[in-house]
N, C-alpha and C positions, 0 to 999 in steps of 0.2 A: 414457624409462616407456616406452621401447620393449619390454621385460620382461615386458611387459603384453600387447601386442599378441596378436592372431588369429597363430598362421604366414603366411595367406595375404596380409595386409596390407602386411608389412614386403618382397615382391615384385610392390606395385601401384606403375602410373605414373601419377599419375590427371590428367582430363583437364584442360586450358589454359584457362582461357575471356578472352574476349580483355578486354585491361585497361581499366577502367573509372574512370579517372585521377579525383580530387577538386582540377582546377584549372581557374580562369577562361580563361575566351578560347582555347578549342582548338577544332577541327574536327575533328571525331571523325567518323573512316570505317574503325571497325575494326570493329565488332563486327556490321554488320548489319541497323541497327536502322531503323526507319521515321524520316524527316526531319519526317512532319508528326502530328499530334495525332493522336486516338482521336477515330470519328464524334463530332458534339453530342449524340446522345444517350444516349451512353457520359457524358459529363460529368454532362449532367442524369438520369441513374440513381445516379450515386455522390454529388451534392448531394442527391438529393431520399429518399439510403438511411432509414432508420428507423436510427441506431445503436443505438438500447434492445436491436433484437433481439442485437445481437453477444452476448451474452451468452447464445445460444443454440448449437449447435453445424449446421453448417447441412446441407441437403438432400445424407443421401449418395450421392445415384445422382442429383446434379445435373439432376434431371430438366427442370427447364425448359429449362437448359441443351442438354438431349441434345435435344431436342423440335424446338427452335432449329433446332440443325444437320441435323437427320434432314428437315425442311420445306429448308434451306438445298442440301443435296446429293442430293434427291427420293428418299429413301434410310428405309428404318421404324427405329423409334426402339432398335430392338434391334438394329440393326447398326453403332451408335456408342456407341464408349467415353470419357470426359472423361479429363482427369489435370492434373497440375499439372508443365502447360507440357510441350511434346511430348518434354522426354526423359526425363518418365518413363514413359508411354507405352515408348518406347521401351525403357527399361526393365526393365517389367511382360513386354513382347513378347520381350525377350532369355529369362527367368525362364517364361513360358509355352510356347513353342517351339521351342527353339533348345540346349535341353538335352539332347543326340543324342548317339546313339555315332557319328556321320556329322558332319562339318567341318560348317561357313554356311563359305557364300560369300560374297563384299562383294567390289567392285573395290581396286585397290593403294591409291589414292589417294583418296580421299571424305571423308565427316565422321568424324574422328578419336576423337569416343565410342565408335561399334562396338569398336574395337579397347579399349578401357578395359572396355564391360561384357562381352564376352567374358573379357579374363581377371579379373574380379570372380567370374564363375562358370564357369568354368573351361570355357566353350567353344572347341574347336579349329577353329581361322580356315583357309579357305586364299583367298589373296589372289589376283586377277585383274589381268594386268596393264592397263594403259589403251592406249589404240591413241595413233601416234606424235603423234598430232594432240589427246591428254586425252579423248578418249569410249572411254562409256564399251563395252564391248563382248559383249552378251550370247548372243551364239552361241557366245563362251569359256568363260562358264559350265556347269560339269559338272552333267547329270543327278543323277548318286551324291552327293547332297547330305545335311545335313539340315534347311536350309535355305538361303535367299537372302537378304538385305537389299543395297540401293545407293537410293541417292539421285538425284530427278529433280524439277528440274534438279541435277546434280550439284555437291557443293561439296569443295572451294572454286575448284574449275573455273569452275563457269558454266553450263558445256555442258548439254542437256536430250538424253534419246530423244524418237522419236515416237512414241504410242501404240501402233502395230501392231507394233512391237520387240517391244515389253516385251506383250504380246496374244501373239505369236508366242515366246516364253517360258514364260507360264502352260503355251503348246498343249504344250510337250514336257516343261515341269518340274512334273509331276501329284502325286509322292506328299511332296512337302515345301510348306512355307511362304516363300510369295514377300515379301517386306515394302521394299513403296517408299515411302518418305519423301520425301513433297512440301513439306515444309518453306518451299523459293520458287517453286512451279508457280506463283501467283497475276500472276508476272512474264513470264509466257514464254509456261509449259508447258503439256501438257497431260497432264489429270489422270487418273489411269486409275482414282480411282473409280468413272468409268462402267463397269467390267471386274467392279466388285465380284459382280452377282448372277450372273453366268456361269463365276465361278471363286470355288469355295470353300477356297480356300487360297491367294487374295492379301488382306493387312494393306495400308490406306493410314492414314499417318498426315501431319496438318497441324498447321499450329500458327498462335496468333492476333500471338506478335511479328513479323512483319516487316509483311506487307503490313495487319492490323490495328492498328498500331501498339499493342499492349500487350502488349509483352516484359516491364512493370516488374508484369503483374499473373498471369504465368506461367498458359497457359490453353491445353492439346495436347488433339488425340483421333482417333481410330482409325475407320475403316470397312471394314466388312469381315465377313463371314458373321455371322449370330448366335452360331455356335459358339465363332468365332475372339473373339468378343465376349466369349460366356461363362467360357473361359477367362481373361482381362484377368481379370475383374470379380474372378476366384477370385483372383486374383491379388492383387491391388490390396487386396482386402478381409482380405487374409492381412496385407498391410504398412501399410495405414495408408486408414481406411474413411471418412476425410474431406478427400480430396486438393484437392476444392475451394473455397472457400470464398465466402462468400456473396454478398460485392462479387464478385468475380470470376466470378460465375454471372450477376448482374444487369449486370454491362460488358457480357460475352460474348455475353449475346442481345440486348444495346443496339445491339452493332455488328456484330449479322449481319440488323440489321431497315433498316439504310441501308444497302442496296446500289449505290445512285448516291454515295454519298463514299466508299464501298471503288472500286466504277469509276476515278471522278476520282483519288484517290490512286493505284494505280495504272500511270496511263495516264500522270500526272505523272512518276514515278518512270523506266518503259522512256523515252519521249520524252528524257531528260536521261543516264540512262545513254547513250544511243546517242550523244548529241550529246558525253557526255565520252570514246567511245568512240574518236568521230572525233579529238580534240582530241590523246589521249594521240598517237594513230597518229601527226599530224604534230609529234610530242615527241620519235620515234625509238621507241617501246612496239609492242610488236607484244601486241593483245589480245586473247585467246579470243573466241569469239562469246559471247553471255553470256541467257539468259532468267531470270537474277536480279535482285535487290537489289543487286547488287554486279561488278567489271570484276575481270578475274584477266586482271593483264597483267606481262609483263618488259620492260625497257628493253634495246636491242641492245648496247648497250656497258656499260651500267652495273650493276653487280654491286646485287639487288632487298635485300640487308642495310644495305646504304650510303646506297641510297637510301630506305631505309626510316628510318634513324637520323638523314637529310638533313631531311627531313622535319617529323621528330620537334624537330628543335631549330629550327623554322621553327612548331611548336603546328600541325600538320598529322597525326591519329594515323589510320596503315593497316596491316594485316595483316601479317607475313610470319613465313613459315612455316620451320623448317632443316634440314625434309628433305630427302638430296641431288637427289630427282626435278625440285623446283621450286623449289628456295632462291633459282633468282634472280627469283620472282617475287612476286608483290605481289597480295592485296587488299580493295579500293578500292570500300568502304560507298558508295551511292548516296545522296548529301545534298540538300536541296536546290540551284537554279541555282548563289548563293551561296555555299559553301561549296563545290563546284567548282569554280567561280571560282576560289577561293582554292587547293584543291589546282594548279589547272595555272599560276594566277600566280605560286605558290612554284616550285614545279615547272620552271619558267623561269628558275627565280634560281641553277639549280645548271649549273657554268661549263658541263660537258662533253654539255648538254641545250641551253644557249643556242648551242652553235653547232655543233650538227644542222644538216643541213637540212632543211629540210621532204620528210615521206614519206622516210627517208631509212632504207637499203636493206640 
């Protein structure tokens, strides 16, 4: 049926999401989902929802959710945009801001959906290499550009930039949009939301999928100057006026109303992450510093693809990327302590790991 496709579709290389297998007794550490349930208020909101209302359209403005986000992040409601997951918010941002005559600047290794969106919208890209230690070097980003985008903390590396480095970029990059994708910021990063009132060209995106345990409901948002939000609304209302369903709005509000539970879950994940990093190091892994809910690690002697396949045969799923610069690395989601114990005990079953001395160099 490809003869009916639009010409551009033939050359599109879609994003490949993490595997969602339908097999029992798997330890699933491949898609950076939270190991903990949503806040108790979310369960109550869903159970108490009047399903008769589902015959009606939801609020196209998602005003209740925007108000809750504005209160949470100490901004005005006209500085908040919401969408069906942060991927949709990012897609609208590419359309609204980055279809320029000058190229979009991004790190060479980062969230791979950026390249998909650029291809889809016909946006020229300039990739800036990471440092030898896999850090984003914002000082290398040229100011002659049609926009800048980067994830902080970065994915899949997990490394975070200090807020002053982002502000230094904003001080010299004043003529185009700077988009900071903060999908993982709640696990140890510094949010650039604190800077939006000072820099009208800064847009910050976040998601409820990771730290708020709501990947299944698809809630994403952006915070920035009202002029930026207006552009996103124009794109949204030219594409889908009702991206947020009623349950998502209610659940999102309930999640924001329980900051204690949010803090408890993020701190548990951080503690488990640090413990797991230490155990991996003792098994011969080089583990990058992480401010996310995952670890990016390579074994000193065993290829990443081989290790991923071995773990899979034992019922433990992790993510492996084929691009040459990171082909030896595994991205390992932080699960519960029990799930990470299974990961470590399974790795110890590999004969080449068992034979390694502790803290092998």
